[in-house]
N, C-alpha and C positions, 0 to 999 in steps of 0.2 A: 715737375714740368718736363715735357718731352723735349728731346733734342731737335734742333732745326737744321735740316739738311737741304741746301740749295738743290734745285732740280738738275743742275749741271754738274754737281759734285759726283765723283766716282767713289762710292763707298762699298767695299767688298761686303757680301752678306755675313762673312765671319768676323768683321770688324765690330767693335763695340764703342758707342759714343754715349757718354753719360748725360744725366739730367741737366737741362738748361744750357747745354753746349750748342754752339753754332758752327757749322761747316759751310763756308762760303763757296761761291761758284768756281768750278774747274779744279777744285782741290781733289786730291786722290788719296784715299786711305786704303792700303793694300790688305792682304790677308792677315787676320788675327791682330790687327792694330787695336790697342785699347786707349781710348781717350776718356779722361775723368769727367767729373761734373763741372759745370760753369766754365767751360773752356771756349776759346775762339780759335778756329783754324781758318786762316785767311785764304783769299782767292789764289788759286794756282799752287798752293802748298802741296808737298808730296811727303807722305809718311810711308816708309817701306814696311815690308812684312814683319809683324811682331813688334813694331815700335810701341813703347809704353809711354803714355803721357799722364801725369798726375792731375789733380783737381786745380781749377782756377788758373790754368795756363793760357798764355796768348802766343799763338804762332802766326806771324804776320805773312803778308802776301809773298809768294814765290820762295818760301823757305823749303829746303830739301833736307829731310831727316831720314838718313839711310839706316837700315837695320844693322845691329840690334840696339839702336839708341834708346836711352831711358831718361825721361824727364821727371823730376820730383814735383811736388805741389808748388804752384805759384811761380813757375818759370816763364820768363819773357824771351821769345825768340823773334828778333827783328826781321824786317823784310830782306829776302835774299840770303839769309844765313844758310850755310851748308855744314852738315855733320857727316863726315865721310865714314867709310867702313872697310877700306882696303889698305893695309899697311904697305903692300908691295904691288901696286896696280900694274897689270899687264892685260892687253886684249888677247894675247896668244900665249900658249905654253912654249917651252924651249924648243919643241919640235915643230913649231909653226902652226899647230892646230888651234882653233878658236877655243878659248877657255869657256868652260861651263861652270855651273854652280858647284859642281863636285871638285873643281880644280883649285879652289881657294877657300879660306876660312874667314868669314866676316868678323871684324872687331869693332866694338862700339864706342860711342861717346856717352858719358854719364853726366847729367847736369843736376846739381844739388838744389835743394829747396830755395826758392826766392831768387835764384840767380838770373842775370840778364845778359843776353847776347845782342850786341848792337848790330845795326844794319850792315849786311855784307860780311859779317864775321865768318871765319872758316875755322872749324875745329877738326884737326887731323887725327883720326883715331889711331891707336887707343889713347884717349885722354879723359880726364874728369875735370869738371868745373865745380868748385866748392859752393857751399851754401852762401847765399846773399852776395856772391861775387859779381863783378861787373866786367864784361868784355867789351872794349870799345869798338865802335864801328870800324869795319875794315881790318880788324886785327886777325892774325893767323896764329891760332893756338896749337902749339906742338908739344907742350908738356903740361902736366897737371897744374891747375889754378887753385891756390888755397882759399879757404872760406874767407869771405869779405874782401878779397883782393880786387884791386882795380888794375886791369892789364890792358896794354895797348901796344901797337906796333907789329912789325913783321921781322922776326917772330915776336909774338906777344911777350912782354915782360912787365913785371909789377911796377906800377908808377905811383901807387898810393893804396889807401884802404877806403872802404865804403861801409856805411851802416845799412840797416834794413831799408831806410828811406832812399838809398841809392846815391846820396850826395857824398862827395869826398869828406873824410874826417879831417878835422883841424887839430893841430898840435896845441897842447896846453903847457903852461910853465912847469908843471910837475912831471912832464914827459908823457902824460896820457894823451889819448886822442878822443875827440868829442864830436858827436853828430850834432850839427847846428839845427836840425829839424826836431829831433826827439830828445836831445840832451843826454842821451846814453853815452857813457864814457867807456873806453877800451884801453888796453895796454898791449903793446907788441912784446911777445915773449918767444924767443927762439924762432923767429920768422913766422910766427902765427899770431893771431889776434884773439885776446881774451876779454870778454865783457867784464867791466868792473862795477858799473853803477847803472841801474835800470832807468834812471832819470824819469822822464814823463812818457816813455815809450809805452803805448798801449797795444802795439801790434801783437798778434798771436805768436 
């Protein structure tokens, strides 16, 4: 199935949009952007040059993804999310001259498979968000987020763990953590989460 591009979307000829993906009105995909299959890019979203988006991702209205951001498969980016790319932003050089592209080195944000970024979240590059992690709405991410972590606040800190269904895991009497949707159980080991029992989870 061909991609659907709204007539008001600005998609550079060098950008690639995968099968069955939709790019809504006033979105802008810059040079060499790659968007995978079955994705949705919302109204007014911006993807900078060379941004990479995996398959089955949702990028909501007004999200700003600056290069060289990379999204794995199944990533959710809420409305108004910003992925930055300048660790030391200045408009001018030390001599007062206007900075050009040659005067700084972009640094990226990497989002792992299945992770979600809530509305208005800000990821300050360079950071990575782990697989199936959840960043709460309005959070400011200034350091790497572990797989399955639920982070919130300014700056964002881990406040719990989530499974693939996205709901917070609950503690069990034996010290394990369980997803109430899939019944998958996990155990926290050394600050990371390890899956213990597949339960009834049928997700890929």
